[in-house]
C-alpha atoms as an extended CHARMM CRD file, in Angstrom:
* protein
*
       218  EXT
         1         1  MET       CA             10.0090000000      -61.5140000000      -98.5950000000  PROA      1               0.0000000000
         2         2  ARG       CA             12.0800000000      -60.4130000000      -96.1420000000  PROA      2               0.0000000000
         3         3  ILE       CA             10.4580000000      -57.8090000000      -93.5660000000  PROA      3               0.0000000000
         4         4  LEU       CA             12.5340000000      -55.8660000000      -90.8870000000  PROA      4               0.0000000000
         5         5  ALA       CA              9.8700000000      -55.3310000000      -88.1300000000  PROA      5               0.0000000000
         6         6  HSD       CA             11.9260000000      -51.9830000000      -86.1750000000  PROA      6               0.0000000000
         7         7  THR       CA             11.5710000000      -49.4990000000      -82.9460000000  PROA      7               0.0000000000
         8         8  ALA       CA             13.5240000000      -47.1140000000      -80.8950000000  PROA      8               0.0000000000
         9         9  ASN       CA             14.0950000000      -46.6110000000      -77.6500000000  PROA      9               0.0000000000
        10        10  LEU       CA             16.3080000000      -43.5930000000      -76.8700000000  PROA      10              0.0000000000
        11        11  GLY       CA             17.2430000000      -42.4220000000      -73.2190000000  PROA      11              0.0000000000
        12        12  GLY       CA             15.5650000000      -45.8200000000      -72.1410000000  PROA      12              0.0000000000
        13        13  PHE       CA             12.1820000000      -44.1510000000      -71.7490000000  PROA      13              0.0000000000
        14        14  ASP       CA             10.1920000000      -47.1680000000      -72.4910000000  PROA      14              0.0000000000
        15        15  LEU       CA             10.4330000000      -50.7230000000      -70.8240000000  PROA      15              0.0000000000
        16        16  ILE       CA             11.4850000000      -52.8630000000      -74.0380000000  PROA      16              0.0000000000
        17        17  LEU       CA              9.4060000000      -56.1810000000      -74.5910000000  PROA      17              0.0000000000
        18        18  PRO       CA             10.4770000000      -58.1750000000      -77.4440000000  PROA      18              0.0000000000
        19        19  PRO       CA              7.6910000000      -59.1650000000      -79.5310000000  PROA      19              0.0000000000
        20        20  GLU       CA              6.1460000000      -62.2410000000      -79.4820000000  PROA      20              0.0000000000
        21        21  ALA       CA              8.3140000000      -64.7010000000      -81.8250000000  PROA      21              0.0000000000
        22        22  GLN       CA              6.7100000000      -64.2480000000      -85.5270000000  PROA      22              0.0000000000
        23        23  VAL       CA              5.6800000000      -67.2050000000      -87.2960000000  PROA      23              0.0000000000
        24        24  GLY       CA              5.1590000000      -67.6120000000      -91.2720000000  PROA      24              0.0000000000
        25        25  VAL       CA              6.9270000000      -64.7400000000      -92.2730000000  PROA      25              0.0000000000
        26        26  ASP       CA             10.6090000000      -64.0050000000      -93.0990000000  PROA      26              0.0000000000
        27        27  MET       CA             11.2510000000      -61.3510000000      -90.2790000000  PROA      27              0.0000000000
        28        28  ARG       CA             14.2480000000      -59.7760000000      -88.1310000000  PROA      28              0.0000000000
        29        29  TRP       CA             13.0110000000      -57.4030000000      -85.6840000000  PROA      29              0.0000000000
        30        30  ARG       CA             15.5370000000      -54.3030000000      -84.8650000000  PROA      30              0.0000000000
        31        31  LEU       CA             15.6750000000      -51.9680000000      -81.7910000000  PROA      31              0.0000000000
        32        32  PHE       CA             17.4760000000      -48.8380000000      -81.9990000000  PROA      32              0.0000000000
        33        33  ALA       CA             18.5370000000      -48.0470000000      -78.5770000000  PROA      33              0.0000000000
        34        34  ASP       CA             21.3570000000      -45.3340000000      -77.1030000000  PROA      34              0.0000000000
        35        35  ALA       CA             24.0390000000      -47.9900000000      -77.3610000000  PROA      35              0.0000000000
        36        36  ASP       CA             24.2750000000      -48.4590000000      -81.3380000000  PROA      36              0.0000000000
        37        37  PHE       CA             22.1850000000      -45.5120000000      -82.0720000000  PROA      37              0.0000000000
        38        38  PRO       CA             24.1240000000      -42.8060000000      -79.9500000000  PROA      38              0.0000000000
        39        39  PRO       CA             22.5010000000      -39.3970000000      -78.8630000000  PROA      39              0.0000000000
        40        40  ARG       CA             22.8300000000      -36.4720000000      -80.4920000000  PROA      40              0.0000000000
        41        41  PRO       CA             22.3710000000      -33.7070000000      -77.6010000000  PROA      41              0.0000000000
        42        42  HSD       CA             23.9250000000      -30.5580000000      -79.5550000000  PROA      42              0.0000000000
        43        43  ALA       CA             21.5100000000      -31.7530000000      -82.1930000000  PROA      43              0.0000000000
        44        44  MET       CA             17.7280000000      -32.7890000000      -80.9600000000  PROA      44              0.0000000000
        45        45  THR       CA             16.4870000000      -34.1020000000      -78.6390000000  PROA      45              0.0000000000
        46        46  ARG       CA             15.5840000000      -37.6480000000      -78.1800000000  PROA      46              0.0000000000
        47        47  ARG       CA             11.9420000000      -37.6120000000      -79.2780000000  PROA      47              0.0000000000
        48        48  LEU       CA             13.1770000000      -35.9120000000      -82.7360000000  PROA      48              0.0000000000
        49        49  GLN       CA             16.3900000000      -38.1960000000      -82.7460000000  PROA      49              0.0000000000
        50        50  ALA       CA             13.8420000000      -41.2230000000      -82.9270000000  PROA      50              0.0000000000
        51        51  LYS       CA             12.1550000000      -40.0800000000      -85.7420000000  PROA      51              0.0000000000
        52        52  ILE       CA             15.0790000000      -40.8530000000      -87.8800000000  PROA      52              0.0000000000
        53        53  PRO       CA             14.8080000000      -44.6220000000      -87.6300000000  PROA      53              0.0000000000
        54        54  LYS       CA             11.3200000000      -44.2580000000      -87.7880000000  PROA      54              0.0000000000
        55        55  MET       CA             11.0850000000      -42.4320000000      -91.0440000000  PROA      55              0.0000000000
        56        56  PHE       CA             14.1460000000      -43.7330000000      -92.6750000000  PROA      56              0.0000000000
        57        57  GLY       CA             14.4550000000      -47.7210000000      -91.1500000000  PROA      57              0.0000000000
        58        58  TRP       CA             14.5980000000      -48.0800000000      -95.8870000000  PROA      58              0.0000000000
        59        59  ASP       CA             17.9140000000      -46.5230000000      -95.2580000000  PROA      59              0.0000000000
        60        60  LEU       CA             19.8610000000      -47.5600000000      -92.3070000000  PROA      60              0.0000000000
        61        61  GLU       CA             18.7640000000      -50.9760000000      -92.5980000000  PROA      61              0.0000000000
        62        62  PRO       CA             18.5660000000      -51.3920000000      -96.6100000000  PROA      62              0.0000000000
        63        63  GLY       CA             17.4850000000      -54.7320000000      -98.4670000000  PROA      63              0.0000000000
        64        64  TYR       CA             14.3520000000      -55.5100000000      -97.2220000000  PROA      64              0.0000000000
        65        65  ASP       CA             11.3330000000      -55.8530000000      -99.0050000000  PROA      65              0.0000000000
        66        66  VAL       CA              8.7700000000      -54.4620000000      -96.0820000000  PROA      66              0.0000000000
        67        67  TYR       CA              9.1440000000      -52.4740000000      -92.9940000000  PROA      67              0.0000000000
        68        68  LEU       CA              7.0350000000      -52.1040000000      -90.6100000000  PROA      68              0.0000000000
        69        69  TRP       CA              7.5190000000      -49.8750000000      -87.6720000000  PROA      69              0.0000000000
        70        70  HSD       CA              6.0710000000      -49.7460000000      -84.3430000000  PROA      70              0.0000000000
        71        71  ASP       CA              6.0670000000      -47.3130000000      -81.5790000000  PROA      71              0.0000000000
        72        72  ALA       CA              8.2950000000      -48.4510000000      -78.6820000000  PROA      72              0.0000000000
        73        73  SER       CA              5.1780000000      -48.7310000000      -76.2810000000  PROA      73              0.0000000000
        74        74  LEU       CA              3.6910000000      -51.0070000000      -78.3890000000  PROA      74              0.0000000000
        75        75  ARG       CA              4.3310000000      -54.8450000000      -78.7030000000  PROA      75              0.0000000000
        76        76  LEU       CA              3.8930000000      -57.6630000000      -81.9870000000  PROA      76              0.0000000000
        77        77  SER       CA              1.5640000000      -59.4220000000      -79.0740000000  PROA      77              0.0000000000
        78        78  LYS       CA              0.4270000000      -62.4240000000      -80.9610000000  PROA      78              0.0000000000
        79        79  PRO       CA              2.7130000000      -65.1520000000      -83.5030000000  PROA      79              0.0000000000
        80        80  ASP       CA              0.6830000000      -63.6680000000      -86.6230000000  PROA      80              0.0000000000
        81        81  SER       CA              1.2450000000      -59.8330000000      -85.8720000000  PROA      81              0.0000000000
        82        82  VAL       CA              3.3700000000      -59.0110000000      -88.3200000000  PROA      82              0.0000000000
        83        83  ALA       CA              1.4920000000      -61.4580000000      -91.0980000000  PROA      83              0.0000000000
        84        84  TRP       CA             -0.9800000000      -59.4630000000      -90.2560000000  PROA      84              0.0000000000
        85        85  LEU       CA             -0.2410000000      -56.0920000000      -90.3890000000  PROA      85              0.0000000000
        86        86  THR       CA              1.9460000000      -56.5100000000      -93.6010000000  PROA      86              0.0000000000
        87        87  ALA       CA             -0.9970000000      -58.9330000000      -95.9980000000  PROA      87              0.0000000000
        88        88  PRO       CA             -2.1080000000      -55.4240000000      -97.3720000000  PROA      88              0.0000000000
        89        89  LEU       CA              0.8410000000      -54.6440000000      -98.9250000000  PROA      89              0.0000000000
        90        90  ALA       CA             -0.1660000000      -57.2800000000     -101.1860000000  PROA      90              0.0000000000
        91        91  ASN       CA             -2.2660000000      -54.5830000000     -103.1090000000  PROA      91              0.0000000000
        92        92  HSD       CA             -0.7100000000      -51.3320000000     -101.0120000000  PROA      92              0.0000000000
        93        93  ASP       CA              2.2950000000      -48.9770000000     -100.8970000000  PROA      93              0.0000000000
        94        94  MET       CA              1.4170000000      -48.5960000000      -97.2250000000  PROA      94              0.0000000000
        95        95  VAL       CA             -0.5080000000      -49.9840000000      -94.2290000000  PROA      95              0.0000000000
        96        96  VAL       CA             -1.9980000000      -46.9310000000      -91.3110000000  PROA      96              0.0000000000
        97        97  PHE       CA             -3.6750000000      -47.4120000000      -88.1060000000  PROA      97              0.0000000000
        98        98  LYS       CA             -6.5090000000      -44.4580000000      -88.0430000000  PROA      98              0.0000000000
        99        99  HSD       CA             -6.4390000000      -42.6550000000      -85.7240000000  PROA      99              0.0000000000
       100       100  PRO       CA             -8.7270000000      -43.6890000000      -82.6100000000  PROA      100             0.0000000000
       101       101  TRP       CA             -9.9540000000      -40.0310000000      -81.7410000000  PROA      101             0.0000000000
       102       102  ARG       CA             -9.6240000000      -37.2690000000      -84.0220000000  PROA      102             0.0000000000
       103       103  THR       CA            -10.3800000000      -37.2100000000      -87.9270000000  PROA      103             0.0000000000
       104       104  SER       CA             -8.2450000000      -34.8090000000      -89.0720000000  PROA      104             0.0000000000
       105       105  ILE       CA             -5.4070000000      -32.3300000000      -88.9940000000  PROA      105             0.0000000000
       106       106  ARG       CA             -7.1470000000      -29.4520000000      -88.4650000000  PROA      106             0.0000000000
       107       107  GLU       CA             -9.0190000000      -31.2410000000      -85.6860000000  PROA      107             0.0000000000
       108       108  GLU       CA             -5.9140000000      -32.5530000000      -84.0610000000  PROA      108             0.0000000000
       109       109  ALA       CA             -4.1800000000      -28.7560000000      -83.7950000000  PROA      109             0.0000000000
       110       110  ASP       CA             -7.3370000000      -27.2120000000      -82.4750000000  PROA      110             0.0000000000
       111       111  TYR       CA             -7.5730000000      -30.6040000000      -79.4190000000  PROA      111             0.0000000000
       112       112  LEU       CA             -3.8850000000      -29.5270000000      -79.3210000000  PROA      112             0.0000000000
       113       113  ARG       CA             -4.0920000000      -25.9520000000      -79.0910000000  PROA      113             0.0000000000
       114       114  THR       CA             -7.5680000000      -26.4680000000      -76.4670000000  PROA      114             0.0000000000
       115       115  LYS       CA             -5.3120000000      -28.8110000000      -74.4200000000  PROA      115             0.0000000000
       116       116  MET       CA             -2.2850000000      -26.2460000000      -73.7760000000  PROA      116             0.0000000000
       117       117  SER       CA             -4.0290000000      -23.0540000000      -73.3420000000  PROA      117             0.0000000000
       118       118  ASN       CA             -5.5640000000      -25.0880000000      -70.9450000000  PROA      118             0.0000000000
       119       119  GLY       CA             -2.2470000000      -25.5200000000      -68.9900000000  PROA      119             0.0000000000
       120       120  SER       CA             -1.7340000000      -29.1840000000      -69.9950000000  PROA      120             0.0000000000
       121       121  ARG       CA              1.6690000000      -28.9200000000      -68.3330000000  PROA      121             0.0000000000
       122       122  TYR       CA              2.7670000000      -32.6780000000      -70.4380000000  PROA      122             0.0000000000
       123       123  LEU       CA              1.8810000000      -31.2130000000      -73.4550000000  PROA      123             0.0000000000
       124       124  HSD       CA              3.7870000000      -28.1060000000      -72.7280000000  PROA      124             0.0000000000
       125       125  SER       CA              6.7150000000      -30.3670000000      -71.6030000000  PROA      125             0.0000000000
       126       126  ARG       CA              6.6780000000      -31.5500000000      -74.8930000000  PROA      126             0.0000000000
       127       127  TYR       CA              5.5650000000      -28.9500000000      -77.6640000000  PROA      127             0.0000000000
       128       128  ASP       CA              6.4630000000      -25.8850000000      -76.0350000000  PROA      128             0.0000000000
       129       129  GLY       CA              7.9620000000      -23.8900000000      -78.9520000000  PROA      129             0.0000000000
       130       130  GLU       CA              6.5770000000      -25.9390000000      -81.8130000000  PROA      130             0.0000000000
       131       131  ASP       CA              5.4440000000      -24.3430000000      -84.7400000000  PROA      131             0.0000000000
       132       132  LEU       CA              2.0370000000      -25.7280000000      -84.8120000000  PROA      132             0.0000000000
       133       133  ASP       CA              0.4790000000      -22.7180000000      -87.5230000000  PROA      133             0.0000000000
       134       134  GLY       CA              3.4660000000      -23.5780000000      -89.8950000000  PROA      134             0.0000000000
       135       135  GLN       CA              2.4660000000      -26.7520000000      -89.9490000000  PROA      135             0.0000000000
       136       136  LEU       CA             -0.9830000000      -25.7050000000      -90.6720000000  PROA      136             0.0000000000
       137       137  ARG       CA             -0.1620000000      -23.3980000000      -93.4290000000  PROA      137             0.0000000000
       138       138  ALA       CA              1.7700000000      -25.9770000000      -95.2000000000  PROA      138             0.0000000000
       139       139  VAL       CA             -0.7380000000      -28.4140000000      -95.5590000000  PROA      139             0.0000000000
       140       140  GLN       CA             -2.7890000000      -26.1310000000      -96.9530000000  PROA      140             0.0000000000
       141       141  ASP       CA             -3.1140000000      -27.7340000000     -100.5610000000  PROA      141             0.0000000000
       142       142  GLU       CA             -5.9970000000      -26.6850000000     -103.6230000000  PROA      142             0.0000000000
       143       143  GLY       CA             -5.7130000000      -30.4790000000     -104.2920000000  PROA      143             0.0000000000
       144       144  TYR       CA             -5.9950000000      -31.8090000000     -100.2360000000  PROA      144             0.0000000000
       145       145  VAL       CA             -8.6510000000      -32.9000000000      -98.7570000000  PROA      145             0.0000000000
       146       146  ASP       CA             -8.0020000000      -32.7530000000      -94.8540000000  PROA      146             0.0000000000
       147       147  ASP       CA            -10.7100000000      -35.5370000000      -93.7730000000  PROA      147             0.0000000000
       148       148  HSD       CA             -8.5660000000      -38.5180000000      -92.4050000000  PROA      148             0.0000000000
       149       149  LEU       CA             -5.9790000000      -39.0280000000      -89.6100000000  PROA      149             0.0000000000
       150       150  TYR       CA             -3.7680000000      -41.4930000000      -88.7930000000  PROA      150             0.0000000000
       151       151  ALA       CA             -1.8940000000      -42.5980000000      -86.0740000000  PROA      151             0.0000000000
       152       152  GLY       CA              1.4740000000      -42.4470000000      -86.4570000000  PROA      152             0.0000000000
       153       153  GLY       CA              2.8180000000      -45.2270000000      -83.7730000000  PROA      153             0.0000000000
       154       154  CYS       CA              2.7580000000      -48.4840000000      -86.1050000000  PROA      154             0.0000000000
       155       155  PHE       CA              2.7030000000      -48.7970000000      -89.5850000000  PROA      155             0.0000000000
       156       156  ALA       CA              4.3830000000      -50.6970000000      -92.3130000000  PROA      156             0.0000000000
       157       157  TYR       CA              4.9840000000      -49.9240000000      -95.9400000000  PROA      157             0.0000000000
       158       158  ARG       CA              6.9310000000      -51.1210000000      -99.3750000000  PROA      158             0.0000000000
       159       159  PRO       CA             10.3710000000      -48.7230000000      -99.6950000000  PROA      159             0.0000000000
       160       160  THR       CA              8.9600000000      -47.7870000000     -103.1590000000  PROA      160             0.0000000000
       161       161  THR       CA             10.3710000000      -44.4920000000     -104.5280000000  PROA      161             0.0000000000
       162       162  TRP       CA              7.4750000000      -42.8790000000     -103.7820000000  PROA      162             0.0000000000
       163       163  VAL       CA              7.2500000000      -44.3610000000     -100.6000000000  PROA      163             0.0000000000
       164       164  LYS       CA             10.6930000000      -43.0310000000      -99.6370000000  PROA      164             0.0000000000
       165       165  SER       CA             10.0180000000      -39.7440000000     -101.0600000000  PROA      165             0.0000000000
       166       166  ALA       CA              6.5560000000      -39.4100000000      -98.9330000000  PROA      166             0.0000000000
       167       167  LEU       CA              8.5950000000      -40.3160000000      -95.7680000000  PROA      167             0.0000000000
       168       168  LYS       CA             11.4350000000      -37.9620000000      -96.5910000000  PROA      168             0.0000000000
       169       169  GLU       CA              8.9780000000      -35.4110000000      -96.7220000000  PROA      169             0.0000000000
       170       170  TRP       CA              7.4950000000      -36.5280000000      -93.8660000000  PROA      170             0.0000000000
       171       171  TRP       CA             11.0210000000      -36.0860000000      -92.0430000000  PROA      171             0.0000000000
       172       172  ILE       CA             11.0540000000      -32.7360000000      -92.9860000000  PROA      172             0.0000000000
       173       173  HSD       CA              7.7510000000      -31.2440000000      -91.6340000000  PROA      173             0.0000000000
       174       174  THR       CA              8.5060000000      -32.9950000000      -88.5510000000  PROA      174             0.0000000000
       175       175  SER       CA             11.9560000000      -31.1440000000      -88.2810000000  PROA      175             0.0000000000
       176       176  ARG       CA             10.9110000000      -27.8440000000      -89.2430000000  PROA      176             0.0000000000
       177       177  PHE       CA              6.9460000000      -27.5390000000      -87.8280000000  PROA      177             0.0000000000
       178       178  HSD       CA              6.3850000000      -30.0710000000      -85.1110000000  PROA      178             0.0000000000
       179       179  CYS       CA              7.4540000000      -33.0090000000      -83.8480000000  PROA      179             0.0000000000
       180       180  ILE       CA              3.8820000000      -34.4690000000      -83.5290000000  PROA      180             0.0000000000
       181       181  ASP       CA              4.4230000000      -36.5340000000      -86.7600000000  PROA      181             0.0000000000
       182       182  GLN       CA              0.3660000000      -37.1060000000      -87.4890000000  PROA      182             0.0000000000
       183       183  LEU       CA              0.2180000000      -33.7230000000      -88.0170000000  PROA      183             0.0000000000
       184       184  ALA       CA              1.8330000000      -34.3110000000      -91.3070000000  PROA      184             0.0000000000
       185       185  LEU       CA              0.9350000000      -38.0690000000      -92.3330000000  PROA      185             0.0000000000
       186       186  PRO       CA             -1.6160000000      -37.6050000000      -94.0260000000  PROA      186             0.0000000000
       187       187  TYR       CA             -0.8800000000      -34.6880000000      -96.1490000000  PROA      187             0.0000000000
       188       188  VAL       CA              2.5960000000      -36.4190000000      -97.8410000000  PROA      188             0.0000000000
       189       189  LEU       CA              0.6840000000      -39.6140000000      -98.1000000000  PROA      189             0.0000000000
       190       190  HSD       CA             -1.6260000000      -37.5310000000     -100.3980000000  PROA      190             0.0000000000
       191       191  GLN       CA              1.4360000000      -35.4450000000     -101.6120000000  PROA      191             0.0000000000
       192       192  TYR       CA              3.3240000000      -38.5770000000     -103.4380000000  PROA      192             0.0000000000
       193       193  ALA       CA             -0.1460000000      -40.3170000000     -103.5180000000  PROA      193             0.0000000000
       194       194  VAL       CA              1.0490000000      -43.6710000000     -102.1300000000  PROA      194             0.0000000000
       195       195  HSD       CA             -1.6690000000      -46.0130000000     -102.0330000000  PROA      195             0.0000000000
       196       196  VAL       CA             -2.6120000000      -46.4000000000      -98.1470000000  PROA      196             0.0000000000
       197       197  THR       CA             -5.0700000000      -48.6270000000      -96.8750000000  PROA      197             0.0000000000
       198       198  VAL       CA             -6.0980000000      -48.3240000000      -92.9930000000  PROA      198             0.0000000000
       199       199  ILE       CA             -6.5190000000      -50.4300000000      -90.0210000000  PROA      199             0.0000000000
       200       200  ASP       CA             -9.9470000000      -49.7270000000      -89.0420000000  PROA      200             0.0000000000
       201       201  GLU       CA             -9.1910000000      -50.6250000000      -84.9920000000  PROA      201             0.0000000000
       202       202  ASP       CA             -7.3160000000      -48.4330000000      -82.0830000000  PROA      202             0.0000000000
       203       203  ILE       CA             -4.1950000000      -48.7760000000      -81.9030000000  PROA      203             0.0000000000
       204       204  TYR       CA             -3.7860000000      -48.8020000000      -78.3160000000  PROA      204             0.0000000000
       205       205  HSD       CA             -6.5930000000      -51.4950000000      -78.2070000000  PROA      205             0.0000000000
       206       206  ALA       CA             -5.9410000000      -53.5080000000      -81.2970000000  PROA      206             0.0000000000
       207       207  SER       CA             -5.9480000000      -56.5060000000      -82.1110000000  PROA      207             0.0000000000
       208       208  HSD       CA             -2.2680000000      -57.7600000000      -82.6560000000  PROA      208             0.0000000000
       209       209  LEU       CA             -0.5260000000      -55.2550000000      -80.8820000000  PROA      209             0.0000000000
       210       210  ALA       CA             -0.0400000000      -54.8100000000      -76.9740000000  PROA      210             0.0000000000
       211       211  TRP       CA              0.3960000000      -51.4830000000      -75.1990000000  PROA      211             0.0000000000
       212       212  THR       CA              3.4930000000      -51.8230000000      -72.8310000000  PROA      212             0.0000000000
       213       213  ARG       CA              4.1230000000      -47.6920000000      -71.7350000000  PROA      213             0.0000000000
       214       214  ALA       CA              4.2170000000      -47.7990000000      -67.9160000000  PROA      214             0.0000000000
       215       215  LYS       CA              2.1960000000      -45.3000000000      -66.1480000000  PROA      215             0.0000000000
       216       216  GLY       CA              3.2670000000      -42.0660000000      -65.6480000000  PROA      216             0.0000000000
       217       217  HSD       CA              4.8420000000      -42.0420000000      -69.3820000000  PROA      217             0.0000000000
       218       218  GLY       CA              2.5120000000      -40.4790000000      -71.6020000000  PROA      218             0.0000000000
């Protein structure tokens, strides 16, 4: 089984630490950076552009059996990190982490609204002008129960037809409505009946990941 583990660091925002050497897997690690994934400043922010490899790794680097994404602020910190993260794919389409603090799309949206109304400069600097109301309307579906939320910083998947369709739809939501991509993720996976297994660990204190972001970067 050939695995691509990949991340993106556009604009040199994060301090990149390559993963711990992995054992027991046939893995390649790929960093998307400005040198080989040039900025598109007239079309999108770096934050949005980084979603392209996040959601389209299977298209940018075809031919792998499994794709493992991790945000540049996370590092594969143990020799068996990739094996641990991808093992559930024997019986599932995708592996995701639970959100560490909130449990639904609505709860995440309410949190964002409250923090921004209280004047969070950090959130305003990132999310002013994003269409939160439109995003919430877009995930309303008679057959969808909004009772879970995933952390979008690390996930793995097999590139099946339905998974690729879900990832395309995820890009549509993120580029159309709101760049907090975890708002749409549970809905699009439900929409395309992706068989998901959830890692019940705090992604920022996970057993096989390390948080690497420097102080002052959120």
